[in-house]
C-alpha positions in Angstrom: -28.2 -30.1 72.1 -27.5 -26.7 70.6 -23.9 -25.6 70.6 -23.0 -21.9 70.9 -20.0 -19.7 71.3 -19.7 -16.9 73.7 -19.4 -13.5 72.1 -16.2 -11.4 72.4 -18.5 -8.3 72.8 -17.7 -7.3 69.2 -19.9 -9.0 66.6 -17.5 -7.9 63.9 -14.6 -9.7 65.6 -16.9 -12.7 66.1 -17.5 -13.1 62.4 -13.8 -12.6 61.6 -13.9 -9.0 60.2 -10.3 -7.7 59.8 -11.2 -4.2 61.0 -13.5 -5.2 63.7 -12.6 -2.6 66.2 -13.1 0.2 63.7 -16.4 -1.3 62.6 -17.7 -1.4 66.2 -16.8 2.2 66.8 -18.6 3.2 63.6 -21.6 1.2 64.6 -21.8 2.9 68.0 -21.3 6.4 66.5 -24.0 5.6 63.8 -26.4 4.4 66.4 -26.0 7.6 68.4 -26.5 9.7 65.3 -29.7 7.8 64.5 -31.1 8.1 68.0 -30.5 12.0 67.9 -32.3 12.2 64.5 -35.2 10.1 65.7 -35.5 12.1 69.0 -35.8 15.3 66.9 -38.3 13.7 64.6 -36.4 14.7 61.5 -36.7 13.2 58.1 -33.5 11.8 56.6 -33.5 14.7 54.3 -33.7 17.2 57.0 -30.9 15.5 58.9 -28.7 15.1 55.8 -28.9 18.9 55.2 -27.6 19.6 58.7 -25.0 16.8 58.5 -23.6 17.6 55.2 -24.3 14.2 53.8 -26.5 13.2 51.0 -29.7 11.5 52.1 -28.7 8.1 50.4 -25.3 8.2 52.2 -27.0 9.0 55.5 -29.6 6.2 54.9 -26.8 3.7 54.3 -25.0 4.8 57.4 -28.1 4.4 59.6 -28.6 0.9 58.2 -25.0 -0.1 59.2 -23.4 0.3 55.8 -20.9 2.9 56.8 -17.9 1.8 54.7 -16.7 5.0 53.0 -17.8 7.2 55.9 -14.8 8.0 58.1 -14.9 8.1 61.9 -13.9 11.8 61.6 -17.0 12.4 59.4 -19.2 10.7 62.0 -17.7 12.7 64.9 -18.4 15.9 62.7 -22.0 14.8 62.3 -22.3 14.5 66.2 -20.8 18.0 66.5 -23.3 19.4 63.9 -26.0 17.7 66.0 -25.0 19.9 69.0 -22.9 17.3 70.8 -19.5 18.1 72.3 -17.0 15.5 71.0 -13.8 14.9 73.0 -11.0 12.6 72.1 -9.2 11.5 75.2 -5.8 9.7 75.1 -5.2 7.8 78.3 -1.8 7.3 80.1 0.6 4.6 79.1 -0.2 1.1 80.0 2.1 -1.0 82.1 2.0 -3.8 79.7 3.2 -3.7 76.0 -0.3 -4.9 74.9 -2.1 -2.8 72.3 -4.3 -0.2 73.8 -8.0 -0.1 73.0 -10.4 2.2 71.4 -13.8 2.7 73.0 -16.7 5.0 72.5 -18.2 6.4 75.7 -21.3 8.6 75.7 -21.4 11.0 78.7 -24.5 11.5 80.7 -25.7 15.1 80.6 -23.1 17.2 82.6 -24.2 19.0 85.8 -23.4 22.4 84.2 -26.1 21.7 81.6 -28.8 20.9 84.1 -31.2 23.5 85.5 -31.3 24.1 89.1 -34.6 23.2 91.0 -35.5 26.9 91.0 -35.1 27.1 87.2 -32.1 29.6 87.5 
């Protein structure tokens, strides 16, 4: 019989990474940056010019090697790619437990959609 462990939902925590929450956030941001670059059919050089990163640093980030790239820089990259970035701090929790950090990508907002008449 094969034994297995159920994931916590964070692979970095599952393997015992000390900064697991930060690594997960960076992975999610890097994935979104990569998706946008792919959708635009840009080369890494074209993207790096827009993002203000060197091509080798961008390549490492897109391959999951994002140590040395701050979350702030990744948020800046998303803004340079035309995305609105908001940081929302929720209300106080009832318990004294530590809060959580999550990345949430919004669906396209209604104000950016065109009306059926194209107006």
